C-alpha atoms as one frame of an Amber mdcrd trajectory, in Angstrom:
protein
 141.146  44.508 104.180 144.433  46.834 105.165 148.203  45.859 105.309 149.537
  44.533 108.752 152.856  45.769 108.168 152.138  48.948 110.023 151.273  46.969
 113.300 155.373  45.233 113.209 156.493  48.624 114.650 153.928  49.703 116.716
 152.310  46.346 118.414 154.334  46.848 122.166 153.016  50.731 121.959 149.849
  49.613 120.991 149.372  46.820 123.710 151.037  49.295 126.418 148.642  51.806
 125.551 145.390  49.527 125.614 146.614  48.057 128.638 147.140  51.231 130.561
 143.618  52.397 129.414 141.749  49.393 130.273 143.146  49.735 134.091 142.854
  53.342 134.371 138.975  53.021 133.415 138.604  50.763 136.051 140.092  52.616
 138.460 137.891  55.028 138.167 134.797  53.273 138.594 132.671  54.497 141.357
 131.282  52.685 144.424 127.840  52.756 142.697 128.311  51.888 139.417 129.217
  48.082 139.345 125.819  46.664 138.398 125.937  49.355 135.734 124.812  47.890
 132.256 126.999  48.022 129.519 127.193  48.348 125.627 127.547  44.383 125.999
 124.026  44.206 126.361 123.921  41.249 128.793 126.797  41.936 130.993 127.255
  44.420 133.909 130.558  46.706 134.319 131.635  44.363 136.564 130.919  40.950
 134.303 132.726  42.655 131.717 135.735  43.443 134.091 135.647  39.826 134.983
 135.802  38.986 130.972 138.264  41.278 129.897 140.546  40.588 133.022 140.061
  36.688 131.880 140.953  37.415 128.396 143.993  38.527 129.393 144.877  35.984
 131.455 144.454  33.687 128.448 146.255  35.279 126.057 149.516  35.541 128.730
 148.940  31.616 129.290 149.191  31.091 125.342 152.247  32.896 125.918 153.411
  30.571 128.046 152.951  32.753 131.584 150.633  31.652 133.987 147.875  29.389
 134.134 144.955  31.419 132.662 141.851  32.211 134.115 140.448  30.441 136.632
 136.835  31.091 135.779 135.258  30.904 132.385 135.612  34.509 130.663 132.543
  34.087 128.988 130.612  33.456 131.807 131.394  36.057 134.181 130.052  35.984
 138.067 129.004  39.353 138.390 131.106  39.010 141.778 134.456  39.842 142.612
 136.605  38.813 145.401 138.907  41.997 146.283 139.371  44.402 144.236 138.081
  44.827 140.639 141.508  47.606 139.869 143.784  44.605 141.644 142.098  42.141
 139.432 142.623  44.081 136.459 146.403  45.437 137.037 147.163  41.692 138.157
 146.008  40.539 134.505 147.607  42.902 132.093 150.832  43.096 134.052 150.811
  39.452 133.575 149.940  39.725 130.304 152.382  42.323 129.366 155.314  40.852
 131.005 154.230  37.547 128.795 154.603  39.861 125.631 157.958  41.107 126.918
 159.301  37.490 126.227 158.171  37.614 123.118 161.333  38.650 120.807 161.134
  40.994 117.920 161.995  38.621 115.376 159.198  35.941 116.262 157.169  35.554
 113.293 154.145  33.743 115.097 153.109  33.149 118.227 150.145  30.969 120.010
 147.150  32.656 120.755 144.028  31.457 122.972 141.924  32.270 119.522 140.429
  29.406 117.657 142.890  30.753 115.027 145.676  29.207 116.948 148.999  30.488
 115.935 149.082  34.462 114.071 151.592  36.609 113.158 152.705  38.416 116.149
 151.857  41.673 115.662 148.264  40.867 114.636 147.685  38.707 117.525 149.589
  41.228 119.989 147.237  44.147 118.954 143.985  41.663 118.726 144.990  41.198
 122.612 144.959  44.824 122.548 141.817  44.987 121.329 140.187  43.090 123.774
 141.341  45.492 126.354 141.096  48.907 124.625 137.180  48.050 123.316 136.560
  46.738 126.977 137.871  49.889 128.475 135.516  51.588 125.867 132.285  49.554
 127.095 132.981  50.356 130.662 133.764  54.220 130.162 130.358  54.344 128.530
 128.679  52.665 131.121 130.158  54.896 133.990 130.460  58.509 132.274 134.025
  58.552 131.768 135.564  59.275 128.998 136.825  56.970 126.084 139.799  55.910
 125.809 139.951  55.507 122.177 142.069  57.593 119.918 142.035  57.627 116.128
 145.430  56.275 116.144 144.445  53.248 118.437 141.748  52.261 116.769 143.425
  52.739 113.170 145.742  50.011 114.533 142.900  47.961 116.139 140.729  48.090
 113.357 143.564  46.863 110.730 144.606  43.423 113.078 140.604  42.932 113.344
 140.216  43.014 109.748 143.296  40.568 109.077 142.492  38.071 106.468 143.340
  34.764 107.934 142.277  30.552 107.568 138.992  30.840 109.407 139.103  27.540
 112.524 137.195  24.658 111.097 136.528  25.615 107.419 140.457  26.848 106.201
 138.821  29.349 104.141 140.033  32.890 104.256 137.966  35.356 106.219 138.973
  38.683 108.561 139.739  37.124 111.911 136.692  38.964 113.806 133.882  36.999
 111.206 134.181  33.741 113.290 134.143  35.391 115.918 131.191  37.441 115.399
 129.548  34.561 114.291 129.964  32.743 117.346 129.020  35.559 119.022 132.162
  37.343 120.687 130.881  40.362 118.594 127.350  41.656 117.058 126.499  42.365
 113.418 128.707  45.068 111.630 126.836  48.618 112.558 125.855  50.111 109.352
 126.049  54.064 110.330 127.573  57.187 109.593 131.043  57.383 110.592 133.072
  60.827 111.838 136.223  58.564 111.802 138.458  55.836 112.947 136.646  55.631
 116.029 133.770  54.638 114.891 134.922  52.602 112.288 136.097  50.386 114.611
 133.150  50.557 117.140 130.797  49.731 114.065 132.854  46.876 112.536 132.391
  45.233 116.067 129.273  45.927 116.066 129.049  49.138 118.759 127.781  52.611
 118.325 129.839  55.512 119.780
């Protein structure tokens, strides 16, 4: 477990970087790539986009901005009305606006996660993690460069490994673990690491 103190001064930059990564990767998809498989084994590129956009809208709604996604992000249809780039840009812009309403002095904020309220820097970095890692999923599927850097991955992993009372049991556990048990993440990949990006991907059940 890592200390989350470092997130207090960087979370806004982490959010901005992650949201930009998702928008840029989606904008780079070719017309023949929407139905390609992704590291999210049951979802196509389009479905990952729908999921990622819906998750961000859920964070915005938890912060009091917007009504949340109009569909279940965990059951994406694979069909988008209009432009995928527009869908993602609208979602990240709305959620960025929601984070902008949060003062630096705010200790905790509500989240759409079953954990409920979380320390502000942790909650924001978890929203960023969702965007950045799905940007990586899409980049891998479509042959684009990875949007993850060592610095970004270090911050994202710090948030993911934050210990908090698990929903239901109240037993302290790393935040990702209850989500992993419910199918949001695969099991940790036991593989040789070459640095922070590998560490993050392996922890979330992905291989580089």
